[in-house]
N, C-alpha and C positions, 0 to 999 in steps of 0.2 A: 426426285432430290432425294439425295441418302443423309440419313442422321446417324452420327457416329459419336454416344456419348462417352465420355472419359472421366470415370471418376477414380478415386485412388487419394492415400492420406496428404495431409498437407506435407511441402516439400519434396514429394516424389515424381517430378520432373514431368508434370502433362503439359505444362505450357510450351515448354523446350518441344516436347516430341511435337505438337499441333501445329507448331510455328513452322517446324522443318519440314512435315508432311502437307502443310498448306503451301508452302515455297515450291514444293516438288511438283504437288499438282497443278500452279498457277504455270510453271514452267513447261507443262502439257498442255497448255491450253484450256484447263478448267478452272470453274469459277468458284471459290471458296467462301465461305463466312463461318464467323466464330462466335459460338454466345458463352459470353464466361458467366462467372455466378461466384458471389461472395457475400458475407455478412453486413461489408463494409461497402464504400462509397465513392472513395478515391485509389482506385483499384493500380497497382503494378502490372498485373497482366493484361488490361484490357488497354493501358495505354501502351505498352509494349507490343501488344497487336498491332495498335493503330498504326505506330511507327514503323512498321514493318508493311504498312499498306495492303492490311488484311480485313476486308471489312468486317465489323466487330459491334455487337451489340452487347449489355449485358443486364444482368439479374441482380438487381444488389439489396440489401437487406434481410436475406435471407436464403435459404435453400432452395433450390428446382421445386423440392417437395411441397413448401410452404407456400410459395409463389407460381404454381403448376398454371394459373392460367395466364399470367405474366410471360412465363416461358414460353405458353404456345403464343401468346401475342408476339413477341420476338422473333421467333421461327418467321411467323408469316410477315412481318416486317423485312427481314431478312432477305425472302421470298420477294417481296414485291419491289425493294428497293435495288436489288443487287442481281436475284434470278441465281443465286448458287445452284450448281449440280451438288455441291458435297458441303454439309454443316457441319462441324465440330462444336460442340457442346461440353464444357467443362466444369464440371460440379466442384462446389466448393470442397476443401479438403477436409470438413469434419461431416461430410452428408456420409449417411450409414445405410439408407434405405431405398436406392435407385430404382430396384426392378417393381417393389410393389407401387411405388408414389409417382414414379414415372414414365417408366416404360409400359404397364400392363393400362395406365392411362391413355398413352398416346396409341396404345394398340387397340384400344375398344373404344374411345372414346372421342379420338382427336379428327378434325376436318382438315387439318393440315397436310399438302400434298406431298408425302415421305413416302418414297418406294419402298425404302427399308431401313432399319435401326440396328445398329451395332451395342456392346457395351466390352469395353475395356475397363480394368480396374488397374491403377499405376501402384506399384509401390518401388521404394528404394532400397537398392538391392543389399546396402551393407547395413540397412535397419533389419531388414528382413532374416538377413543371414543370421544376425546378432539373436533376432526372437527365436529363429528355429534350432538356434545353439542353445537357446535354455537361456542366455545372459538378460540379464534386469534392465528393461527397460527404461528411460527416467520419467516415464509417463504415468498416472494416476490407474489405478484399476477402470476404472468408467473411461477414462480416453481409450485405454488400451483395447477395450470392448468396443469401441467404434470402429480401432483399427481392424480387430478381428473379422467383424461384420464386413466391412467393406470386401475383403477378399472372400468371405464364406459367398456372397451375392456374386461374384466375378464370373462373366464366361468365360473370357479371356484375359491371364492374368499375364500382365507385364511385370518381369522383373528389370525393372531400369537400371541405369546406370551401372551396368557391368564391368564397363571401362576402366572402374575406381576399385575393382577387386585383383588379386591376384590369379593367376591361373587356375591354381589348386583352389583358391576361395571360390571361382566359380563352378569349378568340376563340383564341389561340396555342396554349393548352392544350388546347383537341380539336383542333386540325389534326395538333399532334405527335402526340394520345392515338389518333386514328384510326389515321394514318400506322403508330405502330409496333404497335397491337393489332387489325389489321383483322378477326379471328377474333372479337372478344369484343362484348358488349352494355356499351357506354359509358355510364355515367351520370353528369351532375353534379350535384351535392347540394351544399346549405346545410340542413346537419340543424338548424339552429333555423326553419326553415323549415315551414310545416304543409305547404303545397302541393307542395313538395320530399320531403319525407316520405311523405305518401299517393301521390306517382308512385313511390318507390322500393317502398313497398309491394305497388302493384298491381303492378307489375314482377316482385317476388319470387314474387309468388302465379301470375303466370301463366306464368314461365318455370321449371318442375322441373326438376330434375337430369334427365337423358336416362339411363337404365341403362348407355350404351354410350358414357357420357361416358370418355374417355382419362385413366390417370393421367400425371403428368409422369415424363421421367427425372430422377431426382436423386442425386446423388453424395451419400452419407449421410457421408461421411468430412467432406468441406466443410461440410455441413449441421450436425453435433455439432460441428465446430471454431466454426463461426459462433455458435451459442449458446452455448458455454463462452466465449466471449471476453466475455460480458457478463455484469455483475456485478448482482444483484437485492439490493435493502435494502428490507425493512417495517419501519417505525419508530412507536409508538405514542408520543404526550407530551402531559401536560397543560400549557396555559398560562395562570396566572391575572395580571389586570391588579390591582396594589396599588393603582395610582387609572387613571384615564382609559379608554381601551377597547383590548381584549384583540386587536383586529384591528391596531393599529399594531405590537405584538408580532411577529404573525403575518407581517405584511407583512415585518418585518426579516429573521424567520426563513427565510423562503421566497429572498427576495433574497439573505441571507446563503449557503444552499444554492446559487443558481445561480452566485455567486462564488467561491465555492469549487471546484465543477464546471470554472469558465473556466478559472481559474489552472492546471488542470492540463490543459489543452483537451482533455477527456473529451466525446467525443460524447453527447447525451442520447437513447435511444430513447423513455423517457418519463417524467416525473417528476410525478408527480398528489399532489394532498392533499384530502383530506376532513374538512372544520374541522366540527362538531359542537358547538351551545350547547345551553341548552333550549329554546329556540324556532326554531331551524333546522338546518340541514344544507348546504354549501356545496362543490361542488367546482370545484378550481381543477388543470386540466391545462396542462403545460409541455412541448410536444413537442420535436422536433430542432430546425426553425427556430421561435423562439419566437414567440407573437402575442400580441401589445401587448394591453391592458386589464383584466389579472388587477388591478392592482392598485385601478384602479378599481372592481372591482368589490369589492371588499372596502373599500373605503374609504367604501361607502355600508352598511355594517352596521356595529352601535353593541352591544357585549359585556364583561363584564368577565370570564367564562371560557371555556375552549373546549377540546374534544378536537382532536387533531391526527393523523391517519392519514398517514403520507407510503410512497407506493410509488415507489422509484425503481429505472430499468433502463437504465443506463449502460456504455456500453464503456470500462472503469478494472478494475483488480484488486479484490476484495472489502474488500481490508484497508486500501486506502486511501479507497475510496467510504463505508467506517465511519468513518474519521478526519476525514473532511471534512465529513460529516453530522453527526459528535459535536461539531467543531470549530463549527458553526453555531449549535448547540443551548446550546453550552455560552456564547457569546458573548450570546445572548440571556438567558441564566440570571445573567451578573453583571450586567444591565442590573437596578439596583436598582429599576426600574417594573414588574418583573413577576417572577413565582415560575415557575420551571419542572420539572414532575415528568415524567422520561423512563423510560418504561414498556416494554414489550415492544421487542427489537429482532431482527429477523433478517438476517442477510448471507450470500449465499454465491453460487455458482457455480451455474448451474442443471443439472441432468445432463443427460447428450445423448439425445436421442429413440432411444426403441426399441420401435418399435411393436409392437402386441400383432395387429396383423396387417395384413399389407400386399398387396393385391392389384393387380396390374400389369396393362397391356394396355388 
């Protein structure tokens, strides 16, 4: 059984790539399982994997590192229930120390039947290009520290979403990344392209983690501070159109949340929505640098009722995040064309990471 660990910052496109790779492998007759990971417990990614009929288990309430034993249990659960040939494990987007706290324990302590392990770290190409161009990113110094350390630990660095760059920008990104990270395998990828996904899967199959891989040096005080500067919100809401199309209301809700976040100049780690109707599941992701086109995606669909799962990871105080999301939901509820039923909401600052094991060297 092969394990492919996939790390990287919030909104870097890890889930999209894993789903594409899983579907490709399933079409080839392989059995695939996924382990998701998050600080919260109502997860867009888990629901989206499951809606695509991919066996999925989750480690919640903290990173793999803080719940290492649970992570191993979930690998074994997949092995017993689904007997996968391949498991993808997607770490939470604020996780910054995978090699020392996950990979080295797996290589030296684990009794799981793993034949090989790979590590890919994803980064949003637009965000990385801005960073390498010297532009100011909207995050605090401590959150940027996590972003930088994620890249530092990468064996394979996947520059994702290159389809959103111009040809000239792609060329410049290649040059800058090669100069900045000469010790890494750099792979440029559009995760909506099957050839790109095939190339990524071939790469991670061939490039197993070397047991002698070095752990990065990490200032855990900065790392913990960075995690706690982010607010987590998970919300479930049902929307019904009294007349017309429910997607018109959903577009208004997403735009309203964006506007509320922008009013407070709060940096988006990621803002995800899973929209479920009786006939379809649609995932909308809004990362730090917004990608155009999500409105057009929703305008192509018609229905009268939908369940919406919201995951927001924002650099803001949790109480304010709750207030602004609630405000956007209330605005929609006051629209006479829609009925809105708010359900479960969870808002919090994530717990600081406390690794079960940390093997340095």
